[in-house]
C-alpha positions, 0 to 999 in steps of 0.5 A: 146932645146927639147933634153936638156929638155928630158935629164934633165927629164931623169936625174931627173927621174933616181935620183927619182927612185934611191931615192925610196926604202923600207926597212922593219923594221921587221928583221924576214921578212929579215931573210926569204926573204933576206935568200932566195935571199942569198941562190940563190946568193950562189947557183950561186956562187957555180956553182953546178947543184945539190948542197947540203946546206953544200956546201954553208957554204963557202960563209957565216959567222956567220951561226946560229947553226941550219942553217942546219934546217933553210935553205934547197936546193932541185931540182925539175922540172929541177930547183934548189929551195932554202927554208927557214924555217917559224916558226909557230909564225914567224912575217913574216907570214902575210907579206909573205901571202900578197906578196908571189905571187908577189915575186915568193915565193912558198909553196913548190917547183913547188907549189902555192904561200906561204900560211902558210907552214913550209918553203918558197921556191924560184927558184934559176933562180930568179938570173937573176933579182937579184940586190945587194947593200951595206948598207949605213954608218955604215952598209956598210959591209952589203949586201942588195938584191932586184929583183925590185930595190925598196924593199931591203932585208938584206942578211942572214946570212952575206956573207964573204968578198970575197963572198960579193965582188963577188956578188957586181961584178956580180949583183951590182946595179948602182944607189941605195938609202940609205940602213940601217939594219932593226930596228925592233925586230927579232921574238922569238922562242916559248920557249922564248915567254913562258919562265917562270920566276925563281922559288925558294923554300921558305927559310924555309919550315916546314915539320912535322908529327904532324898536327897543328891547321892551316887548310892550311896545305897540307897532302902528305901521312900518318902523313906527312904535308907541311905548304905552308906558311913558318915562321909562329909562331907555338903554 
């Protein structure tokens, strides 16, 4: 009877643990952390002891145009390190500061935990802790990655079909919760956040040499004036 009870308890516990998961709604955090985990997986698939970032393109699809600046690889202290850019206005910065020590994300290769640098860095050897899972339902084509089985991060960029299959073969988790793409907005670039609205010149602007009686006219030089209020009836 005791064995039956213990077995039932273990089943319930396993089910409970598999049902607990966190998917941050902020897509920008996934770009950074999911991007780091994705690079680590790609480094392992590539198998080169001194890889170049361009060698990893074969494992991804939908790569952004600026990916060569966004993603970095370097070798330091006998380790391969993967780096992902963290913009000055990135909405992932607060989360990284609070959790980088736990996640092993560094300010620089072999450095301290991330505090605010332009790149976040992660050892490729973290692959020993990587777990992979497919998204649920309409997100089944998306790979999610985790090191603790609780916090799951969307892969970035998306893996090719072949790479995703190999990742699931190597690191696929047995019990996974429902996983969906983050619903939050991605961070905007500085340009997008201050993008000016369209400015158009007035349909009619009077430019003349003779000064009128309106004192709002602006002088641009000798005997040249611009009336900033168009379409006014003149005397």
